[in-house]
C-alpha positions as CSV (number, residue, x, y, z in Angstrom):
1,M,-20.4,11.7,41.7
2,S,-23.2,10.3,39.6
3,V,-24.7,12.5,37.0
4,A,-28.0,11.8,38.7
5,F,-27.1,14.4,41.3
6,V,-26.2,17.2,38.9
7,K,-28.4,19.4,36.8
8,E,-30.2,17.8,33.9
9,E,-28.1,19.5,31.2
10,S,-25.0,17.8,32.6
11,A,-26.6,14.4,32.5
12,E,-27.5,15.0,28.9
13,T,-24.0,16.1,28.1
14,A,-22.5,13.0,29.8
15,A,-24.6,10.8,27.6
16,E,-23.5,12.7,24.5
17,T,-19.8,12.6,25.4
18,L,-19.5,8.9,26.4
19,L,-19.4,7.5,22.9
20,P,-18.7,3.8,22.4
21,E,-15.3,3.1,20.8
22,R,-15.1,2.4,17.1
23,P,-14.7,-1.3,16.7
24,V,-11.3,-2.5,15.7
25,S,-11.2,-5.6,13.5
26,P,-9.5,-8.7,14.8
27,H,-8.0,-9.3,11.3
28,P,-4.5,-8.1,10.3
29,N,-4.6,-4.4,9.3
30,L,-3.4,-4.8,5.7
31,V,-3.3,-1.5,3.7
32,T,-2.5,-0.4,0.2
33,E,-0.4,2.7,-0.2
34,A,-3.6,4.7,-0.9
35,G,-5.2,3.2,2.2
36,L,-2.2,4.2,4.4
37,K,-2.4,7.8,3.1
38,A,-6.2,7.8,3.8
39,L,-5.6,6.7,7.4
40,E,-3.0,9.5,7.8
41,R,-5.4,12.1,6.3
42,Q,-8.3,10.9,8.5
43,L,-6.2,11.1,11.6
44,Q,-5.1,14.7,10.7
45,E,-8.7,15.7,10.1
46,A,-9.8,14.2,13.4
47,R,-6.9,16.2,15.2
48,E,-8.0,19.4,13.4
49,A,-11.7,18.8,14.4
50,F,-10.6,18.2,18.0
51,E,-8.5,21.3,18.1
52,A,-11.3,23.4,16.7
53,A,-13.8,22.0,19.2
54,N,-11.3,22.7,22.1
55,G,-11.7,26.4,21.2
56,I,-15.4,26.4,22.3
57,D,-16.0,28.5,25.4
58,D,-19.0,26.6,26.8
59,V,-17.6,23.6,28.6
60,N,-20.6,21.4,27.9
61,E,-20.6,22.2,24.2
62,R,-16.9,21.7,24.1
63,R,-17.3,18.2,25.6
64,R,-20.0,17.4,23.1
65,Q,-17.9,18.6,20.1
66,T,-14.7,17.0,21.2
67,A,-16.1,13.5,21.9
68,G,-16.3,12.3,18.3
69,P,-12.9,13.6,17.2
70,A,-11.3,12.3,20.3
71,R,-12.7,8.8,19.6
72,D,-11.6,9.1,15.9
73,I,-8.1,10.1,17.0
74,R,-7.8,6.9,19.2
75,Y,-9.2,4.8,16.4
76,F,-7.0,6.1,13.5
77,S,-3.9,6.2,15.8
78,E,-4.4,2.5,16.5
79,R,-5.1,1.7,12.8
80,L,-1.9,3.5,11.8
81,R,0.1,1.8,14.5
82,T,-1.0,-1.6,13.3
83,A,-1.0,-0.9,9.6
84,Q,0.9,-3.4,7.4
85,L,1.7,-1.8,4.0
86,I,1.3,-4.4,1.3
87,P,3.0,-3.6,-2.0
88,P,1.0,-4.0,-5.3
89,P,0.9,-7.5,-6.7
90,N,3.9,-8.4,-8.9
91,S,1.7,-10.3,-11.4
92,N,-1.8,-10.3,-12.7
93,D,-1.9,-14.1,-12.9
94,I,-3.8,-14.6,-9.7
95,V,-6.1,-12.5,-7.6
96,A,-4.1,-11.0,-4.6
97,F,-4.4,-8.1,-2.1
98,G,-4.4,-4.9,-4.2
99,S,-5.6,-6.7,-7.4
100,I,-8.5,-5.3,-9.5
101,V,-10.6,-8.2,-10.5
102,T,-13.5,-8.3,-12.9
103,F,-16.0,-11.2,-12.7
104,N,-19.2,-12.3,-14.3
105,R,-22.2,-13.4,-12.2
106,D,-24.8,-16.0,-13.1
107,D,-27.4,-13.3,-13.5
108,G,-25.3,-11.6,-16.2
109,R,-23.9,-8.8,-14.2
110,V,-20.2,-8.0,-14.6
111,Q,-18.6,-6.4,-11.6
112,T,-15.1,-5.0,-11.0
113,Y,-13.6,-4.5,-7.5
114,R,-10.2,-3.7,-6.1
115,I,-9.3,-5.9,-3.1
116,V,-8.1,-3.6,-0.3
117,G,-7.8,-3.2,3.5
118,E,-10.9,-3.0,5.7
119,D,-10.7,0.8,6.3
120,E,-10.5,1.7,2.6
121,A,-13.1,-0.7,1.4
122,D,-16.1,1.0,-0.3
123,P,-18.1,-1.3,-2.6
124,K,-20.0,1.6,-4.1
125,A,-16.7,3.1,-5.2
126,G,-15.4,-0.2,-6.5
127,S,-13.3,-1.7,-3.6
128,I,-14.0,-4.6,-1.2
129,S,-12.2,-5.7,1.9
130,Y,-9.8,-8.6,1.6
131,V,-11.8,-10.3,4.5
132,S,-15.1,-10.0,2.6
133,P,-16.6,-13.4,1.6
134,V,-16.2,-12.6,-2.1
135,A,-12.6,-11.4,-1.8
136,R,-11.7,-14.5,0.3
137,L,-13.0,-16.8,-2.4
138,L,-11.4,-14.9,-5.3
139,M,-7.9,-14.6,-3.7
140,G,-5.4,-17.1,-5.2
141,K,-7.6,-17.8,-8.3
142,G,-6.9,-17.0,-11.9
143,V,-8.8,-15.8,-15.0
144,G,-11.4,-18.4,-16.0
145,D,-11.7,-19.8,-12.5
146,V,-15.2,-20.1,-11.0
147,V,-16.1,-19.7,-7.4
148,T,-19.4,-20.1,-5.7
149,V,-20.9,-17.5,-3.4
150,G,-24.1,-18.7,-1.8
151,E,-26.1,-20.1,-4.7
152,Q,-24.3,-18.0,-7.4
153,E,-21.2,-18.7,-9.4
154,L,-18.7,-16.0,-10.2
155,E,-16.3,-16.4,-13.1
156,I,-13.1,-14.4,-13.1
157,E,-12.8,-12.5,-16.4
158,K,-9.8,-10.2,-15.8
159,I,-7.2,-9.4,-13.2
160,A,-5.3,-6.1,-13.3
């Protein structure tokens, strides 16, 4: 039955509980050990939030409160199922998945990022996804190499 034929509160609830799925990247789901643990923790937190929301007596409020955690459970379950744990790089000679790379920009800025999986990337915290334009250009390069991003050149200063 269409929600058009039920009371207004239910139509509102339906709109709040039909959340779009979280997008899943088409790229391989490469993860560091820390990234894998973060996915596991996030799945556990989503399960706990779902269980807590299931204790709500009011059915409409329960549906509202379980919608987000249910979606997160589906997302993190899929990301864990497809996760490919990549060991730390064996060498610091070239930039690889898991490397910490420091580079200089034309404008004088010096930036340092760890190249990680998509779910654990957080540029403000010093990590970028391996599929980001900058990471793609840096991968496979060594200290002293220069890559061009847009109209700016980046020179690799250090790889750790």
